[in-house]
LUMTOR-92660 format. One line per field, with one value per residue (C-alpha): residue number from 0; residue in three letters; chain; x, y, z. Coordinates in steps of 0.1 Angstrom, whole numbers, plus 2048, in hexadecimal, padded with zeros to 3 digits. Layout:
! LUMTOR-92660
num: [NUM;...] $
residuo: [ALA;...] $
cadena: [A;...] $
x: [X;...] $
y: [Y;...] $
z: [Z;...] $
This chain:
! LUMTOR-92660
num: [0;1;2;3;4;5;6;7;8;9;10;11;12;13;14;15;16;17;18;19;20;21;22;23;24;25;26;27;28;29;30;31;32;33;34;35;36;37;38;39;40;41;42;43;44;45;46;47;48;49;50;51;52;53;54;55;56;57;58;59;60;61;62;63;64;65;66;67;68;69;70;71;72;73;74;75;76;77;78;79;80;81;82;83;84;85;86;87;88;89;90;91;92;93;94;95;96;97;98;99;100;101;102;103;104;105;106;107;108;109;110;111;112;113;114;115;116;117;118;119;120;121;122;123;124;125;126;127;128;129;130;131;132;133;134;135;136;137;138;139;140;141;142;143;144;145;146;147;148;149;150;151;152;153;154;155;156;157;158;159;160;161;162;163;164;165;166;167;168;169;170;171;172;173] $
residuo: [MET;GLY;GLY;PHE;THR;GLY;LEU;MET;LEU;SER;MET;ALA;PRO;LEU;ASP;GLN;ALA;LEU;HIS;ASP;THR;TYR;PHE;VAL;VAL;ALA;HIS;PHE;HIS;TYR;THR;MET;VAL;ALA;GLY;SER;LEU;PHE;ALA;LEU;PHE;GLY;GLY;PHE;TYR;TYR;TRP;ALA;PRO;LYS;TRP;SER;GLY;VAL;MET;TYR;ASN;GLU;PHE;ARG;GLY;LYS;LEU;HIS;PHE;TRP;VAL;SER;LEU;ILE;SER;PHE;ASN;VAL;THR;PHE;PHE;PRO;GLN;HIS;PHE;LEU;GLY;LEU;ALA;GLY;MET;PRO;ARG;ARG;TYR;ALA;ASP;TYR;PRO;ALA;GLN;PHE;ALA;ASP;PHE;ASN;MET;LEU;SER;SER;ILE;GLY;ALA;PHE;THR;PHE;GLY;ILE;THR;GLN;VAL;LEU;PHE;PHE;LEU;PHE;ILE;VAL;ILE;PRO;VAL;MET;ARG;GLY;HIS;GLY;GLU;LYS;ALA;ALA;GLN;ARG;PRO;TRP;ASP;ALA;ALA;LYS;GLY;LEU;GLU;TRP;GLU;VAL;PRO;SER;PRO;ALA;PRO;PHE;HIS;THR;TYR;GLU;THR;PRO;PRO;LYS;LEU;ASP;GLU;THR;ALA;THR;ARG;VAL;ILE;GLY] $
cadena: [A;A;A;A;A;A;A;A;A;A;A;A;A;A;A;A;A;A;A;A;A;A;A;A;A;A;A;A;A;A;A;A;A;A;A;A;A;A;A;A;A;A;A;A;A;A;A;A;A;A;A;A;A;A;A;A;A;A;A;A;A;A;A;A;A;A;A;A;A;A;A;A;A;A;A;A;A;A;A;A;A;A;A;A;A;A;A;A;A;A;A;A;A;A;A;A;A;A;A;A;A;A;A;A;A;A;A;A;A;A;A;A;A;A;A;A;A;A;A;A;A;A;A;A;A;A;A;A;A;A;A;A;A;A;A;A;A;A;A;A;A;A;A;A;A;A;A;A;A;A;A;A;A;A;A;A;A;A;A;A;A;A;A;A;A;A;A;A;A;A;A;A;A;A] $
x: [800;81C;82D;80D;806;82A;824;806;81A;835;81E;823;7FE;7F3;810;808;7E3;7EA;807;802;7E3;7DB;7E2;807;803;7F4;80F;82B;81D;816;83A;84E;839;82C;84E;862;84C;83E;861;86B;84E;858;87C;871;85A;875;892;882;884;8AA;8B0;89B;89A;874;858;83D;818;811;7EC;7F5;80F;7F6;7DC;7F5;7FE;7DA;7CD;7EB;7E7;7C2;7C4;7E1;7CC;7AE;7C4;7D5;7BF;7A4;7BE;7C2;79E;7A2;7C0;7AE;791;7A9;7AE;7CF;7E7;7F5;7D3;7C5;7A1;790;76E;752;753;773;766;75B;77C;790;77B;782;7A7;7A8;797;7B1;7CE;7C2;7BD;7E0;7F0;7DE;7E9;80D;80A;7FB;818;830;81C;812;82F;84F;850;847;861;87C;874;877;852;846;84E;873;87D;88D;8AF;89E;87A;873;874;889;8A2;8C3;8E5;8FF;8EA;8D1;8EC;8EF;8D5;8BB;8C5;8E8;903;91D;93C;92C;949;96F;976;95B;94D;94A;929;91F;917;8F2;8FA;8E2;8FA;91C;937;94C] $
y: [800;818;812;817;838;842;83E;854;86F;86D;87E;8A4;8AF;896;89D;8C2;8BB;8A2;8B4;8B9;8A4;884;871;878;86D;84C;847;84D;835;81A;81C;822;813;7F4;7ED;7F1;7E7;7C8;7BD;7C2;7AD;792;793;790;772;761;766;766;741;742;75F;753;72D;72D;72E;749;741;73D;746;767;76E;768;77D;799;798;798;7B2;7C8;7C4;7CC;7E9;7F8;7F8;805;821;82C;822;83B;856;852;85D;879;886;882;896;8B2;8AE;8BF;8B1;8C3;8D3;8D2;8D3;8C8;8CB;8B4;8A3;891;885;862;858;868;854;834;83C;844;823;810;823;81C;7F7;7F6;806;7EF;7D1;7DB;7DE;7BB;7AF;7BA;7AD;78B;783;797;797;772;768;77D;76F;74B;742;72A;709;702;70B;6F1;6F7;6FD;709;712;6FB;714;71A;713;721;721;733;717;6FD;707;702;71C;734;734;72F;74A;746;72C;723;727;721;726;705;6FB;6F6;6E0;6EF;6F4;704;6EB;6D9;6DC;6C5;6B4] $
z: [800;809;7E7;7D4;7E5;7DF;7BA;7BD;7CF;7B5;79C;79F;79C;7B6;7CD;7CC;7D4;7F0;7FF;825;826;839;819;81F;843;839;81E;837;851;837;82B;84B;867;855;845;864;881;872;868;88D;898;87F;88B;8AF;8A8;894;8AB;8CE;8D2;8CB;8E2;8FF;8FC;900;8E7;8E8;8E7;8C2;8C5;8D6;8BB;89F;8B2;8B6;891;884;89C;894;86F;86F;888;875;855;867;874;854;837;83E;83F;81A;815;82D;819;7F8;807;810;836;83E;857;876;87E;8A1;894;874;864;86D;84B;856;878;86E;85E;87A;894;880;87F;8A4;8AD;897;8A7;8CB;8C2;8B2;8D1;8E9;8D4;8D7;8FD;8FE;8E7;902;91F;910;8F8;8FE;924;929;90E;91E;940;933;938;91E;90D;907;8E4;8CD;8BE;89D;8A4;87F;861;84D;869;858;85E;87A;893;894;89B;8C0;8DC;8E4;8F4;8E5;8FF;907;8F1;8DC;8C5;8CC;8A7;88C;880;85C;84C;82F;80D;815;837;848;85F;870;862;87D] $
């Protein structure tokens, strides 16, 4: 979505008309927040078992992802329409014609924020405290490489000399 709205903003007449409107706010958040924050979530979910040695609750992880994705879109998708209708950004008050989409966007933002608090309370903190089922050495099917050859969590000073891997980097030789 962020890339598509970037194409729209690359056209000079549209960019001039949409400059300093909520369309730009929505575009910015779709590109920067969705691209970076969801990548951070994915990285945490992938690496947390290796860091901590315990698995997180998979149901809670899936619930966090789906509620985050939906509430993120409920927050920022209506802002495209607000911008197309001419709502300027950085204004403390706005005409009543923008109230419905602003309310929808606010509900999505509060839901997204509460979901992140729950992510820390129900996923991050229990994992970092070691609460949960013990993680396997390779908790994921696609876990290949040297980092997955050691137990979870990885011990301090794992290798004195770097081991050699086979050609496919799936197992340690010797």
